[in-house]
C-alpha positions, 0 to 999 in steps of 0.5 A: 338872462339868469342875472336878470332873474336873480336881481328881480328876486333880490329886489322882491325880497328886499321889498318884502322886508320893508320897515314900517313906522308903527308909532308915532301914527299919522297925525299923532301929537307930540310935544316939543322938547318931549320924549316919545316912542318911535316903534319900528316894525319889520315884515317877516322874511324867509331869506337870511337877513342881517340888520345893520342900522337905522337913522331916525330923523325929524323934519319940521315941514311947515306948509310944504309937507306934501313936497319932500323936495322942499323940506329943510334939513332934518334933526337926527334923533337916533343913529345906531344899531337896529335889532328887532325882536319878537315879544311873547307878551305882544305877539301881534306886534311881530318883529319890532323895536322901540326907540325913545327919542326926544324932539328938541326944545323950541321945535316949531309947532305944526306938522312935522315928518319922522323919517327912518332910513334902514340899512340891512343885507340880504342873502348868503352873499349879503347884498346891501339894501337901503330902505326909507319910510316916513310918517307925518305927525303934529307938534304942539308947544307944551307951554302953549297947547293951543299952538 
């Protein structure tokens, strides 16, 4: 019975430490082949936590953006360490990290999805947790902004 309560409390801790994509925002326009900022925020936590990594992936979803099971393979824009920090000059941001990433040249215009997979450990026994979040953004062709 104690193990059920332990698992439930660990799950609650993991959910409380969710990662959020602050930028790009839903519907934000990004140019194909252009650099943009992926700003990732972490909720505050009372338990011990060790950041491991994040993977930032973009996927052109064409006309099936509401059906993730139909999205094609994504393009990895960043895969590596995640070390969110507080910035005294922007305390309203809380715990965050910015990543400068680039959409490849020739990326199709229209709606795309930015997905972030986040791995970290929680507690003294370092229980592994995997978090996943997405945001939809729009892509334009910088050479033909009408598309």
